[in-house]
C-alpha positions, 0 to 999 in steps of 0.5 A: 241255212236253207241249202247245204253248203256245196264244196267247189270243184277244182275247176270252179275253184280256179274260176273263183280264184281268177275272178277274185284276183282283181277284186277287193276282199269284200267282193272276193267273199261274195264271189266265193259264196256265189260259187257255193250258193248259186241259188242266191243272187249277188244282191242277196249275198251282199244283203247278208249281215257280216255275221251271216256272211262269215258263217257261210264262209266258215261252212264252205271252208269246212266243206273244202278243207276240213275243220282244222286250220293253221294260221300265223300272227306276229307278236306286237311286242317282239315281232316273233312269228306265232303259229296257231291252230283252230277247230273251225267248228267252234267258230261256226257254232259261235251262236244264234243269229240276231234279229236284223233290227235292234234298239238301244237307249242312250241318254233317254233316246231310243235308237233303232239300228240294223246290223251291217252288211257287205254293202255298208262295209264297202262304203265305209272302207272308202272313208279317209281313215278308220275312225271316219269309216267306223262312224260312217258305218254306224250312221248308215245302220241307224234306222231311227231317229233320223237326226239331222245332226251327226251322232255323238261320240257316245251314241256311236260308241254305244251302237258299236258295242251293241252291234258287236254283241248282237252279231258275235260272228262278225268279230271273232277274237282269238287269244294268242300268246308269244312263246318268246316274250310272253306277250298276250293279245287278241287277234281279230280272225278275218275268215274272208281274208284267211279263206281267200289265202287258202283258196289262192294257195290251192289254186296255185298248186292246181295250176302247177299240177296241170302244167306238169301233167299236161307237159308230160302226158299231153292231157287237157286241163279238163282231163287233168282236173277230172282226176281225183286229187290222189290220182293226180298226186300219184302221177306227179310222184311218178314224174319226180321219181 
């Protein structure tokens, strides 16, 4: 990445949270990146491949919350809540980015394709069901040949596999096991969804701190947010004593 990843100040985090609350998850991801990378336009961010977008989100997440992360999943067999821990550095180092354009041969036909972007996903999610959405996504990413007929299921499947291999950071799977029933499964780790939930939780904590300290001391929001987090915590401990 050309520019170092900037963390978000408490004020910027609240601004991003307020803007993103009314947005689709795809737009939230771009809003987060836009706050951390003001040198890039929203159009430029929307044109990143999903792997590049998610790599930038991971870098921002590490800059803000550190490398350790904890999440939960529900066992598909018995419904047990399973907690898991991650070192996000291992996810950020998943591999080199592929060339935007790739090609494969299916039944003697050379099909050239590009990797999906946020724009492609935004169009695909409007499809009537997941199967149609996947097909629409694949068809949008075919560069040539531009066939008048629909792509066959075989070609769609081959392209889907090729895209996953070419852009591994776009689909990160985490292997989990249930301590209750012994079921094992792969969880698709969605950094955009995971990170946004962390942003929302942090924003709510900040709003609580602002409310409590403003009531107690009459300080403005700007004055409260200018205090280091540890200092705010010390004042809150004094109020609770």
